[in-house]
C-alpha positions as CSV (number, residue, x, y, z in Angstrom):
1,M,-49.7,-31.3,65.2
2,Q,-47.8,-31.0,62.0
3,C,-48.1,-27.9,59.8
4,R,-50.3,-28.4,56.8
5,A,-48.3,-28.3,53.6
6,G,-49.3,-25.4,51.5
7,C,-51.2,-23.6,54.2
8,G,-49.1,-20.5,54.9
9,A,-51.6,-18.9,57.2
10,C,-49.0,-18.1,59.8
11,C,-47.0,-16.3,57.1
12,I,-50.0,-14.2,56.1
13,A,-52.4,-13.5,58.9
14,P,-50.2,-12.2,61.7
15,S,-48.1,-9.0,61.8
16,I,-44.3,-9.6,62.1
17,T,-42.4,-6.7,63.5
18,S,-38.9,-8.2,63.2
19,A,-36.9,-8.0,59.9
20,I,-37.5,-10.7,57.3
21,P,-35.2,-11.1,54.4
22,G,-36.8,-9.0,51.7
23,M,-39.0,-7.2,54.3
24,P,-36.6,-5.3,56.5
25,A,-39.5,-3.6,58.5
26,G,-41.4,-6.9,58.9
27,K,-44.9,-7.2,57.6
28,A,-48.5,-6.0,58.4
29,A,-51.2,-8.4,59.4
30,G,-52.9,-9.9,56.3
31,E,-49.8,-9.1,54.2
32,R,-48.3,-12.1,52.4
33,C,-44.6,-12.7,53.4
34,V,-42.3,-12.4,50.4
35,Q,-40.6,-15.6,51.5
36,L,-43.7,-17.7,50.7
37,D,-43.4,-19.5,47.4
38,E,-46.3,-20.2,45.0
39,G,-47.2,-23.3,47.0
40,N,-47.4,-21.3,50.3
41,R,-44.2,-22.9,51.5
42,C,-41.5,-20.9,53.3
43,R,-38.3,-20.4,51.2
44,L,-36.4,-19.9,54.5
45,F,-37.5,-23.0,56.3
46,G,-34.5,-24.7,57.9
47,L,-32.2,-21.8,57.1
48,P,-30.4,-19.5,59.6
49,E,-32.0,-16.4,58.1
50,R,-35.4,-17.5,59.2
51,P,-36.7,-15.0,61.8
52,A,-36.9,-16.1,65.5
53,V,-40.6,-15.4,65.6
54,C,-41.1,-17.9,62.7
55,L,-38.9,-20.5,64.4
56,G,-40.9,-20.2,67.6
57,F,-44.3,-20.8,66.0
58,Q,-45.7,-24.2,66.8
59,A,-48.7,-25.6,64.9
60,D,-51.6,-26.3,67.2
61,A,-55.2,-27.1,66.5
62,S,-56.3,-24.2,68.6
63,V,-54.5,-21.8,66.3
64,C,-54.5,-23.7,63.0
65,G,-58.0,-25.2,63.1
66,A,-58.9,-27.9,60.7
67,T,-58.4,-26.1,57.4
68,R,-56.2,-23.3,55.9
69,E,-59.3,-21.0,55.8
70,E,-59.9,-21.7,59.5
71,A,-56.3,-21.0,60.3
72,L,-56.4,-17.6,58.5
73,R,-59.5,-16.7,60.6
74,L,-58.2,-17.9,63.9
75,I,-54.7,-16.3,63.5
76,G,-56.4,-13.1,62.3
77,W,-58.7,-13.1,65.3
78,L,-55.7,-13.6,67.6
79,E,-53.9,-10.8,65.8
80,D,-56.9,-8.4,66.4
81,L,-57.1,-9.4,70.1
82,T,-53.4,-8.7,70.7
83,S,-52.7,-5.7,68.5
84,L,-52.2,-2.2,69.9
85,K,-54.8,0.0,68.3
């Protein structure tokens, strides 16, 4: 599966604990990454500064669903299941 252009769900829904340029402490679940542009595209895509966690993400229908809204729900649900509370 290819990422949907302009989705950005994987850059919003999950928490990221590693440093991101502009977000040295990472980001909380549901927080928009500062590297997303207005079109929900990653400004770091293809650059060496892109965090390893982002490089490792693979779009898949089981995570991304059929729409951006579904991806936000699914990734948010996975985040809730795996978070330490």
